C-alpha positions in Angstrom: 109.3 87.2 85.0 108.5 90.8 84.5 109.5 93.9 86.4 105.9 94.2 87.6 106.2 90.9 89.5 109.5 92.1 91.1 107.9 95.3 92.1 104.9 93.4 93.5 107.2 91.2 95.6 109.2 94.2 96.8 106.1 96.1 97.8 104.8 93.0 99.7 108.1 92.7 101.6 108.2 96.5 102.3 104.6 96.4 103.6 105.3 93.6 106.0 108.7 95.1 107.1 107.1 98.5 107.8 104.3 96.9 109.8 106.8 95.0 111.8 108.8 98.1 112.6 105.7 99.9 113.8 104.8 96.9 116.1 108.4 96.8 117.3 108.2 100.5 118.3 105.1 99.7 120.4 107.0 96.8 122.0 109.8 99.1 123.0 107.4 101.6 124.6 105.7 98.8 126.6 109.1 97.4 127.7 110.0 100.9 129.0 106.7 101.1 130.9 107.3 97.7 132.5 110.8 98.6 133.5 109.8 102.0 134.9 107.6 100.2 137.6 109.6 97.7 139.6 107.7 94.5 140.4 105.1 95.1 137.6 106.4 92.3 135.4 103.6 89.9 136.3 100.8 88.6 134.1 98.2 90.7 136.0 99.8 93.9 134.7 98.0 95.1 131.5 101.2 96.5 130.0 102.9 93.1 130.5 100.0 91.2 128.8 100.0 93.6 125.9 103.8 93.3 125.7 103.5 89.5 125.4 100.8 89.9 122.7 103.0 92.3 120.7 105.9 89.9 120.9 103.8 87.2 119.4 102.7 89.6 116.6 106.3 90.4 115.9 107.2 86.7 115.6 104.3 86.2 113.1 105.4 89.3 111.1 109.0 88.0 111.0 107.7 84.8 109.4 105.7 86.7 106.9 108.7 89.0 106.1 111.0 86.0 105.5 108.4 84.5 103.2 108.1 87.8 101.3 112.0 87.9 101.1 112.0 84.4 99.5 109.4 85.4 96.9 111.5 88.5 96.1 114.7 86.5 95.9 113.0 84.0 93.5 111.7 86.8 91.3 115.1 88.5 91.2 116.8 85.1 90.4 114.4 84.5 87.5 115.0 88.0 86.1 118.8 87.6 86.5 118.7 84.4 84.4 117.6 86.5 81.5 120.8 88.5 81.4 123.7 87.4 79.2 126.4 86.0 81.5 129.2 87.4 79.2 127.9 90.9 79.8 128.1 90.4 83.6 131.6 88.9 83.4 132.8 91.7 81.1 131.7 94.3 83.6 133.4 92.5 86.4 136.7 92.3 84.5 136.5 96.0 83.7 135.9 96.8 87.3 138.9 94.6 88.4 141.1 96.3 85.8 140.4 99.8 87.1 140.6 98.7 90.7 144.1 97.1 90.2 145.5 100.3 88.6 144.7 102.5 91.6 146.6 101.6 94.8 144.4 101.0 97.9 147.1 101.3 100.5 150.0 103.7 100.7 153.5 102.2 100.4 155.7 102.3 103.5 159.4 103.2 103.4 
């Protein structure tokens, strides 16, 4: 697993995420338009129909985003397996040692 594959997975996720955020912004605008006109929440209202279409797009993009997250997680897990576990443990022990020497809460009298 190379860093190039991780970068590719991250870019894939970011592209889908950005697209979903743009579509979600459009959904919020349409929802405000529908709320601004009382009684316009019927299927015959063009804004309502577009709002329903946008909601379906968001659902599809959420599925794609979750799939991209799974690919990214797998790529990161494969890369993580290459690290020497003793190095990771050594770093954690050093961090714990420095954290235990500094008090986190003041003592009460």
